[in-house]
C-alpha positions in Angstrom: 65.1 98.4 113.5 68.7 97.9 112.9 70.0 94.6 112.9 72.5 92.6 115.5 75.2 90.8 114.5 77.3 88.5 116.9 80.6 87.6 115.6 84.5 86.6 116.4 86.8 89.1 115.2 90.5 90.5 115.2 91.0 93.8 115.9 92.9 95.2 112.8 93.2 98.9 113.6 91.5 101.6 115.7 91.8 105.4 115.5 90.0 108.1 117.8 86.8 109.6 116.5 85.5 112.9 117.8 86.2 113.3 121.6 85.3 110.0 123.7 85.1 107.2 121.0 86.9 105.6 118.3 86.6 103.9 114.9 87.8 99.9 114.8 88.6 98.1 111.9 87.8 94.2 112.3 88.7 91.0 110.3 85.8 88.8 111.1 84.5 85.1 110.2 81.6 85.5 108.3 81.0 89.1 107.6 85.0 89.9 106.3 86.4 93.3 107.0 84.0 95.3 109.2 84.5 99.5 110.3 82.5 100.1 113.1 81.9 102.9 116.0 82.3 102.2 119.5 80.7 105.2 121.3 82.4 106.3 124.4 85.4 103.9 124.3 88.0 106.2 125.7 86.1 107.2 128.5 87.4 106.1 131.8 84.8 103.8 132.5 83.9 102.4 129.3 83.4 98.6 129.4 85.1 98.5 126.1 88.5 99.9 127.6 91.2 97.2 127.2 89.2 94.9 124.4 89.0 96.9 121.3 92.7 97.2 121.1 94.7 96.4 118.1 95.3 92.2 117.5 92.7 91.4 120.5 90.8 88.5 119.5 87.5 89.6 120.5 83.5 88.1 120.4 81.5 91.4 119.4 77.9 92.5 118.9 77.4 95.2 115.7 74.5 97.0 115.4 74.0 97.2 111.9 71.5 99.5 109.8 72.1 99.9 105.9 71.5 103.2 106.1 74.9 104.1 108.2 78.1 103.7 106.6 79.7 103.1 109.8 77.8 100.7 111.9 77.8 100.6 116.0 79.6 98.4 118.6 77.3 97.7 121.1 79.3 94.5 122.7 82.6 93.5 122.8 84.1 90.8 125.0 87.8 89.5 125.1 88.7 86.5 123.6 92.6 86.3 123.5 94.9 89.4 123.9 98.0 87.3 123.1 99.8 88.5 125.8 102.8 86.5 124.6 103.2 88.2 121.4 103.2 92.0 123.2 106.0 90.8 125.4 108.0 89.6 122.4 109.1 92.5 120.0 110.1 89.9 117.1 106.3 88.0 117.8 104.8 91.9 118.2 106.5 92.7 114.5 105.2 89.5 113.1 102.0 89.9 114.1 101.0 93.4 113.7 102.7 92.8 110.0 100.2 90.5 109.9 97.3 93.0 110.6 99.0 95.3 108.2 98.5 93.3 105.2 95.0 92.3 106.2 94.2 95.8 106.2 95.5 96.5 103.1 94.8 93.3 101.1 91.3 92.3 102.4 89.4 95.3 103.4 87.6 95.2 100.5 87.3 91.8 99.7 84.7 89.3 100.6 84.3 86.8 104.2 87.0 84.4 103.5 86.3 82.0 106.7 88.8 79.6 106.5 91.2 82.3 105.8 90.0 83.8 109.3 89.8 81.0 111.1 93.6 79.8 109.8 95.0 83.5 111.1 93.4 83.3 114.5 95.3 79.3 114.9 98.6 81.5 113.6 98.2 84.0 115.8 97.7 81.6 118.8 100.4 79.1 117.4 103.0 82.3 117.6 101.7 83.4 120.8 102.8 80.2 122.0 105.4 79.2 120.8 108.8 78.9 122.4 111.0 79.0 119.2 113.1 82.1 118.4 112.6 81.7 114.6 109.5 83.4 114.4 110.3 84.7 111.0 108.8 81.6 109.5 105.4 82.6 111.1 105.2 85.3 108.5 106.3 83.3 105.5 104.1 80.9 106.0 100.9 83.3 106.3 102.1 85.2 103.3 101.9 81.8 101.6 98.6 80.7 102.5 97.3 84.4 101.8 98.7 84.1 98.2 96.6 80.6 98.0 93.8 82.3 98.8 93.9 85.2 96.7 94.3 82.8 93.8 97.8 83.0 92.9 99.7 80.8 95.3 103.1 79.2 94.9 104.2 75.7 93.5 107.0 74.1 94.4 106.8 70.7 93.0 107.6 71.5 89.1 110.0 74.1 86.9 108.0 77.1 85.8 109.9 77.4 82.5 110.6 73.2 81.6 107.8 71.8 83.4 110.0 69.5 85.1 110.3 67.9 88.6 113.4 69.9 89.4 116.6 67.7 89.3 119.4 70.7 88.5 120.2 72.3 91.9 120.5 75.6 93.3 116.8 76.2 92.2 115.9 80.1 92.0 112.4 81.3 93.3 110.7 83.5 90.8 108.0 85.5 92.7 106.3 86.9 89.6 104.4 83.4 88.6 105.4 82.3 92.4 107.2 79.2 91.5 110.7 78.0 91.0 113.5 77.8 88.1 115.7 74.9 87.8 119.3 74.6 87.8 118.9 73.9 84.1 116.7 76.7 83.3 117.9 79.9 85.3 121.6 81.6 85.1 122.8 80.8 89.0 124.2 83.9 90.8 126.4 83.8 93.9 124.8 84.9 97.2 121.1 85.0 95.7 118.6 84.8 98.6 116.2 83.2 96.5 118.2 80.1 95.5 117.7 77.1 97.2 119.7 73.7 97.6 117.5 70.4 97.2 117.2 70.2 100.8 115.8 73.5 101.4 113.7 72.8 98.2 111.8 69.8 99.8 111.4 71.4 103.5 110.1 74.6 102.1 107.3 72.1 99.9 106.7 70.3 103.1 106.6 73.6 104.9 104.0 75.3 103.0 101.5 72.6 103.6 102.0 72.4 107.9 99.4 73.5 110.0 100.0 76.6 112.1 100.1 74.8 115.5 103.5 72.2 113.1 105.3 75.2 112.6 107.4 75.3 115.5 109.2 71.9 114.3 109.9 73.8 111.5 113.9 74.8 111.2 114.0 78.1 109.7 117.8 78.8 110.6 118.7 76.8 107.4 116.8 79.5 104.9 117.5 82.7 104.2 114.6 85.3 104.7 111.9 85.2 102.2 109.6 87.9 103.5 111.2 90.3 100.4 110.4 88.1 98.1 107.0 86.7 99.3 105.9 90.5 99.3 107.2 90.9 96.1 105.0 88.4 94.9 101.8 89.8 96.2 102.5 93.0 95.2 103.3 92.5 91.6 99.8 90.4 91.8 97.7 92.8 93.8 99.6 95.7 92.4 99.3 97.3 96.0 102.4 98.6 97.7 103.1 96.6 100.9 106.0 98.6 102.5 105.1 97.1 105.9 105.7 99.6 109.0 105.8 97.2 111.2 109.0 95.2 110.2 110.8 97.5 110.7 111.0 96.3 114.3 112.1 93.3 112.7 115.6 91.9 113.3 
């Protein structure tokens, strides 16, 4: 007899399977990354219609059998469709970039329940925010993901001299995930990874915020860190992170 698994999950990706079914990629709290089949999902009267769509936060029951390579979804119910994200192109770009990264980096990873809860909280905060600086939500996700994978960023000491930075600007260094103080790097005009003392203090506090508090962060005073944060992940995972979703991002 198959076992029944009931879990909350994010729908990461779906693809058609045969005529009327779909394969669904899920990120769950207790079981990590799951691939399962929803039989008849494309039929007009299917109870899966509108539920098993990318980005939806759902509760799901899966029939699991060790002899099957793909498990079978028996029930699914909507918890949050993040409608306000879908209505905003910038928010959609950020949210789908997050899903792309999870698919690339966590599809073979063991369950990370704290990070799952963090991700759903972040998407809820992104959904509800009225801030136009939504890029900060992706910055925060990339910082927390790096920490979760074991090679997070540190901003309080220079990577080279090991002292608290006293000479500015400092330079972000993606390979080791930290900063080089003004004494330890050669300043270059217009480097987007250079930070003033005020910016470094703000970024340090930002990295420790809860998702619900990100709306108060003033991202306008910063350059866009997305590229350097992705370079950091690419360097440590050796996986290319050319995110299609960010092509919508302005």
